[in-house]
C-alpha positions as CSV (number, residue, x, y, z in Angstrom):
1,X,63.6,-77.7,-64.8
2,X,61.4,-77.6,-67.9
3,X,62.7,-81.0,-68.9
4,X,62.0,-82.3,-65.4
5,X,58.4,-80.9,-65.6
6,X,57.9,-82.5,-69.0
7,X,59.1,-85.9,-67.6
8,X,56.8,-85.6,-64.7
9,X,53.9,-84.9,-67.1
10,X,54.8,-88.0,-69.1
11,X,54.9,-90.2,-66.0
12,X,51.8,-88.8,-64.3
13,X,49.8,-88.6,-67.5
14,X,50.6,-92.2,-68.4
15,X,49.5,-93.6,-65.1
16,X,46.3,-91.4,-65.1
17,X,45.4,-92.4,-68.7
18,X,45.9,-96.2,-68.0
19,X,43.7,-96.0,-64.9
20,X,40.9,-94.2,-66.8
21,X,41.0,-96.7,-69.7
22,X,40.7,-99.7,-67.3
23,X,37.5,-98.2,-66.0
24,X,35.9,-97.1,-69.2
25,X,36.8,-100.0,-71.6
26,X,33.8,-102.3,-71.3
27,X,31.4,-99.5,-72.1
28,X,33.7,-98.2,-74.8
29,X,33.3,-101.6,-76.5
30,X,29.6,-101.2,-76.4
31,X,30.0,-97.7,-77.8
32,X,32.1,-98.8,-80.8
33,X,29.7,-101.6,-81.6
34,X,26.7,-99.2,-81.5
35,X,28.6,-96.8,-83.8
36,X,29.6,-99.4,-86.4
37,X,26.7,-101.8,-86.6
38,X,23.2,-101.2,-88.1
39,X,20.3,-100.3,-85.8
40,X,18.5,-103.6,-86.4
41,X,21.4,-105.6,-84.9
42,X,21.7,-103.4,-81.8
43,X,18.6,-101.2,-81.4
44,X,19.7,-100.0,-78.0
45,X,22.9,-100.0,-75.8
46,X,21.2,-102.5,-73.5
47,X,20.6,-104.9,-76.3
48,X,24.2,-104.7,-77.3
49,X,25.3,-105.4,-73.7
50,X,23.0,-108.4,-73.4
51,X,24.1,-109.8,-76.8
52,X,27.8,-109.3,-76.1
53,X,27.7,-111.0,-72.7
54,X,25.4,-113.9,-73.9
55,X,27.5,-114.7,-77.0
56,X,31.0,-113.8,-76.0
57,X,31.2,-113.6,-72.2
58,X,32.6,-110.9,-70.0
59,X,36.3,-111.0,-70.9
60,X,36.2,-111.9,-74.6
61,X,33.2,-109.7,-75.2
62,X,33.9,-106.5,-73.3
63,X,37.7,-106.6,-72.8
64,X,39.0,-108.0,-76.1
65,X,41.9,-105.8,-77.3
66,X,42.4,-104.2,-73.9
67,X,46.2,-104.1,-74.1
68,X,46.3,-101.7,-77.1
69,X,44.1,-99.0,-75.6
70,X,45.6,-99.2,-72.1
71,X,49.1,-98.6,-73.7
72,X,47.5,-96.0,-76.0
73,X,45.8,-94.2,-73.2
74,X,49.0,-94.0,-71.2
75,X,50.8,-92.6,-74.3
76,X,47.8,-90.4,-75.2
77,X,47.6,-88.7,-71.8
78,X,51.3,-88.3,-71.5
79,X,51.3,-86.4,-74.8
80,X,48.2,-84.5,-73.9
81,X,49.5,-83.1,-70.6
82,X,53.0,-82.5,-71.9
83,X,51.7,-80.6,-75.0
84,X,49.1,-78.7,-73.0
85,X,51.4,-77.5,-70.3
86,X,54.2,-76.6,-72.7
87,X,51.8,-74.7,-75.0
88,X,50.1,-72.9,-72.1
89,X,53.5,-71.9,-70.6
90,X,54.5,-70.5,-74.1
91,X,51.3,-68.5,-74.5
92,X,51.5,-67.1,-70.9
93,X,55.1,-66.0,-71.6
94,X,54.7,-64.6,-75.2
95,X,51.0,-63.7,-75.6
96,X,49.8,-62.8,-72.1
97,X,48.7,-59.4,-73.2
98,X,46.9,-60.4,-76.4
99,X,45.2,-63.6,-75.1
100,X,43.0,-63.9,-72.0
101,X,43.7,-66.8,-69.7
102,X,40.6,-68.6,-71.0
103,X,41.8,-68.1,-74.6
104,X,45.2,-69.5,-73.7
105,X,43.6,-72.6,-72.3
106,X,41.4,-73.1,-75.4
107,X,44.4,-72.8,-77.8
108,X,46.7,-74.9,-75.6
109,X,44.0,-77.6,-75.4
110,X,43.5,-77.6,-79.2
111,X,47.2,-77.8,-79.8
112,X,47.5,-80.8,-77.4
113,X,44.6,-82.5,-79.1
114,X,46.2,-82.0,-82.5
115,X,49.5,-83.5,-81.3
116,X,47.8,-86.5,-79.7
117,X,45.7,-87.3,-82.8
118,X,48.8,-88.7,-84.6
119,X,49.5,-91.0,-81.7
120,X,45.9,-92.0,-81.1
121,X,44.8,-93.0,-84.6
122,X,46.8,-96.2,-84.9
123,X,45.9,-97.2,-81.3
124,X,42.2,-96.7,-81.9
125,X,42.3,-98.4,-85.2
126,X,43.6,-101.6,-83.6
127,X,41.2,-101.1,-80.7
128,X,38.1,-100.6,-82.8
129,X,39.0,-103.5,-85.1
130,X,39.3,-105.9,-82.2
131,X,36.2,-104.6,-80.5
132,X,34.0,-105.7,-83.5
133,X,36.2,-108.7,-84.6
134,X,33.7,-111.3,-83.1
135,X,30.8,-109.9,-85.0
136,X,29.8,-111.6,-88.2
137,X,30.0,-108.4,-90.2
138,X,33.6,-107.7,-89.2
139,X,36.1,-107.5,-92.0
140,X,38.8,-109.3,-89.9
141,X,38.7,-112.4,-87.8
142,X,41.8,-111.6,-85.8
143,X,41.3,-111.4,-82.0
144,X,44.8,-110.4,-80.8
145,X,46.8,-107.2,-81.1
146,X,49.9,-108.6,-83.0
147,X,48.1,-110.4,-85.8
148,X,45.7,-107.4,-86.2
149,X,48.6,-105.0,-86.7
150,X,50.3,-107.4,-89.1
151,X,47.1,-107.8,-91.1
152,X,46.6,-104.0,-91.4
153,X,50.2,-103.5,-92.6
154,X,50.0,-106.4,-95.0
155,X,46.8,-105.3,-96.6
156,X,47.1,-101.5,-96.4
157,X,50.8,-100.7,-95.7
158,X,52.2,-98.7,-92.8
159,X,50.0,-95.7,-93.8
160,X,47.0,-98.0,-93.2
161,X,47.6,-97.7,-89.4
162,X,46.5,-94.0,-89.8
163,X,43.1,-94.9,-91.3
164,X,40.7,-92.3,-89.9
165,X,43.4,-89.7,-89.1
166,X,41.3,-86.8,-90.5
167,X,38.3,-87.4,-88.3
168,X,40.6,-88.2,-85.3
169,X,42.4,-84.9,-85.9
170,X,39.1,-82.9,-86.0
171,X,37.8,-84.7,-83.0
172,X,40.9,-84.2,-80.9
173,X,41.5,-80.5,-81.8
174,X,38.0,-79.6,-80.8
175,X,37.8,-82.1,-78.0
176,X,41.1,-81.0,-76.5
177,X,40.0,-77.4,-76.3
178,X,36.7,-78.4,-74.7
179,X,38.3,-81.0,-72.3
180,X,41.0,-78.8,-70.8
181,X,38.8,-75.6,-70.8
182,X,35.9,-77.3,-69.0
183,X,38.2,-78.8,-66.4
184,X,40.3,-75.7,-65.7
185,X,37.2,-73.4,-65.6
186,X,35.3,-75.6,-63.2
187,X,38.4,-76.3,-61.0
188,X,39.0,-72.5,-60.6
189,X,35.2,-71.9,-60.1
190,X,34.9,-74.4,-57.3
191,X,38.0,-73.0,-55.6
192,X,37.0,-69.4,-55.7
193,X,33.3,-69.9,-54.9
194,X,34.3,-70.9,-51.4
195,X,35.8,-67.5,-50.8
196,X,38.7,-68.9,-48.9
197,X,42.4,-67.8,-49.1
198,X,43.3,-71.4,-49.8
199,X,42.5,-72.1,-53.5
200,X,43.6,-75.7,-53.4
201,X,40.7,-77.9,-54.6
202,X,39.0,-80.5,-52.6
203,X,38.8,-84.1,-53.8
204,X,35.2,-83.9,-54.8
205,X,35.9,-80.7,-56.8
206,X,38.6,-82.3,-58.9
207,X,36.4,-85.4,-59.5
208,X,33.4,-83.2,-60.5
209,X,35.5,-81.1,-62.8
210,X,37.1,-84.1,-64.4
211,X,33.8,-85.9,-64.9
212,X,32.3,-82.7,-66.4
213,X,35.2,-82.4,-68.8
214,X,34.8,-86.0,-70.0
215,X,31.1,-85.5,-70.6
216,X,31.6,-82.2,-72.4
217,X,34.4,-83.6,-74.6
218,X,32.3,-86.6,-75.7
219,X,29.1,-84.7,-76.2
220,X,30.7,-82.0,-78.3
221,X,32.7,-84.3,-80.7
222,X,30.6,-87.5,-80.8
223,X,29.6,-87.3,-84.5
224,X,33.3,-87.1,-85.5
225,X,34.0,-90.0,-83.3
226,X,31.3,-92.1,-84.9
227,X,32.7,-91.3,-88.4
228,X,36.2,-92.2,-87.2
229,X,35.0,-95.6,-85.8
230,X,33.2,-96.4,-89.0
231,X,36.1,-95.3,-91.2
232,X,38.5,-97.5,-89.2
233,X,36.4,-100.7,-89.0
234,X,35.1,-100.6,-92.6
235,X,38.3,-99.2,-94.3
236,X,36.6,-96.0,-95.6
237,X,37.6,-92.4,-96.0
238,X,35.9,-89.7,-94.0
239,X,33.4,-88.8,-96.7
240,X,32.5,-92.4,-97.5
241,X,32.2,-93.2,-93.8
242,X,29.8,-90.3,-93.3
243,X,27.7,-91.4,-96.3
244,X,27.6,-95.0,-95.0
245,X,26.4,-93.9,-91.6
246,X,23.7,-91.6,-93.0
247,X,22.5,-94.3,-95.5
248,X,22.4,-96.9,-92.8
249,X,20.7,-95.0,-89.9
250,X,20.1,-91.4,-91.0
251,X,21.4,-88.4,-89.1
252,X,20.5,-90.2,-85.8
253,X,23.2,-92.7,-86.7
254,X,25.9,-90.1,-85.9
255,X,24.8,-90.2,-82.3
256,X,24.2,-94.0,-81.8
257,X,25.9,-95.0,-78.5
258,X,26.1,-91.4,-77.1
259,X,24.3,-92.4,-73.9
260,X,26.6,-95.2,-72.9
261,X,29.6,-93.0,-74.0
262,X,28.6,-90.2,-71.6
263,X,28.0,-92.8,-68.9
264,X,31.5,-94.1,-69.2
265,X,33.1,-90.7,-69.7
266,X,32.2,-89.3,-66.3
267,X,34.0,-91.8,-64.0
268,X,36.9,-92.4,-66.4
269,X,37.8,-88.8,-66.8
270,X,37.2,-88.0,-63.1
271,X,39.9,-90.7,-62.4
272,X,42.2,-89.4,-65.1
273,X,42.3,-85.8,-63.8
274,X,42.3,-86.7,-60.1
275,X,45.1,-89.2,-60.6
276,X,47.2,-86.7,-62.5
277,X,46.6,-83.9,-59.9
278,X,47.3,-86.2,-57.0
279,X,50.6,-87.5,-58.5
280,X,51.6,-83.9,-59.3
281,X,51.3,-82.9,-55.7
282,X,53.5,-85.8,-54.4
């Protein structure tokens, strides 16, 4: 039965992750460009959107490299939900007296984030590289997934695919704890505030909890995400990437693109959690 549950998590998480990525990807491209380019090139998110559309069009500008993150999002969410549910079941069974339900959710979320970071780093490396490939400052001119992966391996070896792993690990550990905890807390809050015997959530409650979880995740770990994006697109370590950001734009540079990120996070994560919950009830 546990294997069957894990298989269900893989399938449902994959579908949910892919659906969420399709919704968020255009604004994710804007976010990555804001994070990795100097302020004089893109002073605001709107200037980035106008430039991208005028110079590159809709598909090439906003959707370039879509295949990698859609596949990655499917794999990412499969790993996230499998790892979270398995970890939470373990903690409930073996540490139910020493850890509160909230603590169990926090630790299970952090564990899930740690697991997914190793899957996510290569996917995001390819994604971020393709999202800035059309800009003149880009270190690569490849515009397709296959040649980009080949270029990375040829120039930096297999380990080069995990460029930015440290910042991704930090981001996902903290973010996983925030993501799952926010969602589970709000989901239970909405159900119990109605005072009904039926604690099954309404559609709007699941969507609101999922949207809030996405906003909380991105707001809490955004500097680490900026460092990760810079490290991956400019082939730097975590310390050098941080120095580059601070030298280029000051402390505010760690938060460039935050607005558009929160804007995309709400609907995308609402769809992820709602899709997963709906499929789980079938």
